NUSE-915428 format. One record per residue: residue in three letters; x, y, z of N, C-alpha, C in turn. Coordinates in steps of 0.001 Angstrom, whole numbers, plus 500000, padded with zeros to 6 digits. Layout:
% NUSE-915428
ALAXYZXYZXYZ...
//
This chain:
% NUSE-915428
MET834209069216614336833224070228614672833715071590614198THR832807072377613736833130073704613236832346074734614017ASP833043075731614513832371076831615196831861077771614115THR830524077875614013829940078618612903829365079967613281ALA829505080362614513828944081656614909829814082280615985GLY829591083546616200830315084257617241829873083814618624THR830523084335619605830238083991620986829654085207621680ASN828655084963622517828028086028623272828167085683624743GLU828939086442625483829164086137626884828395087111627752GLN827787086555628791827078087370629766827634087029631146ALA827794087996631984828245087732633340827442088606634280GLU827132088065635409826372088798636411827231088958637662PRO826911089902638520827670090093639751827671088844640636GLU826642088028640528826548086832641363827557085775640949GLY828219085953639802829268085044639401828886083999638376LEU827689084049637796827331083092636762827769083643635415SER828465082817634658828902083187633316828241082239632331VAL827701082790631258827073082002630209827677082427628881VAL828214081467628147828779081715626826827969080884625843ARG827454081548624842826609080883623850827332080904622507SER827450079741621868828080079650620555827313078639619714THR827678078532618461827039077576617561828104076659616992VAL827877075367617091828791074365616568827988073435615669ASP828336073397614411827646072537613435826135072688613487GLY825655073917613633824225074180613636823527073951614964VAL824282073573615977823726073324617312824193074436618244THR823262075003619009823627076010620002824274075315621187VAL825452075787621587826140075258622762826178076376623798VAL825590076107624955825540077074626046826465076564627145THR827578077257627357828553076862628368828311077706629615VAL828041077016630725827647077688631964828727077462633015THR829123078540633691830119078451634746829617079222635958GLY829558078548637096829117079175638335827887078490638895GLU827387079029639990826221078457640663824929078963640049VAL823980078034639871822672078394639345821688078370640507ASP821176079549640865820210079651641955819174080710641584HIS818335081093642534817259082032642210817776083403641761HIS819017083751642111819585085030641697820088084988640252THR820514083810639780821175083706638485820393082909637446SER819311082284637842818607081377636929818031082078635699GLY817702083346635800817165084076634657818146084156633505ILE819418084270633813820454084317632779820456082998632012LEU820380081885632757820368080578632121819083080367631331ARG817967080809631864816681080679631155816756081367629788ASP817290082585629753817418083324628498818348082600627521ALA819447082050628034820433081393627169819916080092626578LEU819037079399627291818529078113626803817351078253625849ALA816762079427625785815638079645624863816172079628623430PRO815557078846622556816030078807621169815975080194620531GLU817068080591619857817112081884619171816264081862617915ASP816224080715617254815514080575615994814155079929616261PRO813073080598615920811745080035616181811379078875615258ALA812237078579614276811950077482613354811964076144614103PRO811149075196613676811136073874614311812506073205614244GLY812787072379615222814013071601615218815199072240615898ALA814980073237616748816096073868617467816800072816618329ARG818129072870618317818926071913619090819921072680619954THR819961072313621248820825073005622196821515071999623101VAL822808072230623332823569071482624332823948072467625422ALA823584072148626665823985072965627809825166072274628488ASP826333072902628421827540072374629060827545072844630506LEU827238071923631405827147072258632833828371071785633610SER829467071500632915830669071002633602831248072022634574GLY830926073300634395831418074342635291830407074769636341VAL829373073931636564828324074267637533828455073356638753PRO828932073898639881829083073074641085827812072952641919PHE826840073855641677825622073877642488824457074360641641MET823300073702641844822074074132641179820922073874642142ASP820107074911642376818947074729643252817695074481642402SER816546074476643036815292074156642347814960075136641230SER815404076378641346815133077322640260815892076916639007GLY817076076362639156817829075856638019817146074657637381ILE816573073792638216815822072634637720814642073132636882ASN813931074127637399812792074693636664813229075293635328VAL814392075920635286814915076490634049815208075377633037LEU815762074274633498816041073163632584814748072581632020ILE813741072460632858812436071958632389811852072915631352ALA811896074211631642811381075210630695812183075176629399GLY813483075017629505814326074925628318813980073714627473HIS813745072602628133813328071386627426812004071627626705GLN811059072242627382809739072488626801809793073500625654ALA810765074400625679810890075418624636811379074835623314HIS811943073632623366812396072957622148811270072042621689ASP810749072328620492809612071544620007810019070081619801PRO809056069214619545809353067782619413810397067447618343ALA810558068304617355811558068039616322812968068419616780GLY813084069163617859814379069593618373814708068911619678TRP815747069419620363816100068848621658817003069775622474LEU816999069501623775817942070083624727818678068915625341ARG819993068951625309820831067917625919821774068585626915LEU822119067847627960823045068343628973824370067618628834ALA825459068339629060826794067755628962827602068079630208GLY828423067121630626829375067352631697828778067630633061VAL827569067158633319826921067430634605827710066718635706ARG828079067471636737828952066960637790828189066489639015GLY828822065614639777828438065117641081827088065462641648SER827072066471642517825850066793643250824750067326642336VAL825124068015641266824123068522640327823480067338639601LEU824293066392639155823760065202638497822867064419639445ARG823293064283640668822488063546641656821133064226641854THR821115065537641925819859066277642067818956066033640865LEU819525066082639658818731065828638452818144064418638468GLU818919063457638957818433062078639053817315061962640075ILE817476062588641222816479062505642300815141063075641863VAL815165064196641151813904064819640728813339064195639450GLY814048063221638896813543062505637737813721063224636411LEU814701064097636328814902064873635103815752064139634063THR816604063225634502817515062570633556816806061702632505PRO815645061109632782814969060414631686814335061389630670LEU814071062607631093813436063610630240814456064344629376ILE815581064702629969816635065431629266817900064571629308ALA818372064175628153819540063296628074820796063994628584CYS821584063254629356822855063749629882824002062987629224TYR825031063717628829826192063145628169827448063559628928PRO828517062751628842829735063096629586830454064339629063SER830281064648627770830977065805627204830115066467626131VAL830505067667625756829802068383624697829896067595623393ARG831066067076623091831244066300621858830281065117621832ASP830174064395622941829231063265623014827807063722622799ALA827443064847623392826073065372623243825795065783621806LEU826770066358621145826599066763619748826443065550618840GLU827157064486619166827116063274618340825960062356618723GLY825430062540619966824398061687620535823268061419619648
//
């Protein structure tokens, strides 16, 4: 894998950190902290494709997210919808309770989950 772009880090007082980079033409969004109604806007902005061209591809690395409420679920759905049919949004490293929540609400059949960013990129 080759890192082909710079990194843009955003941090909010609530403690959510989002780092966006590009690896082999795929946007990788690394998220650290809790995703709730106070912080979900940061994630929503990061998951929106930067390039309006068809086929945008994004991997959201959620391995650093210990908690996500319904606003985070809504952001993931919006992120999925923002990627046209030629593109995709994939999740990587989703942990315990967050993964269980995604399964309960039926999101895992809609947005593919992978154990790692590398797996998601190769998926």
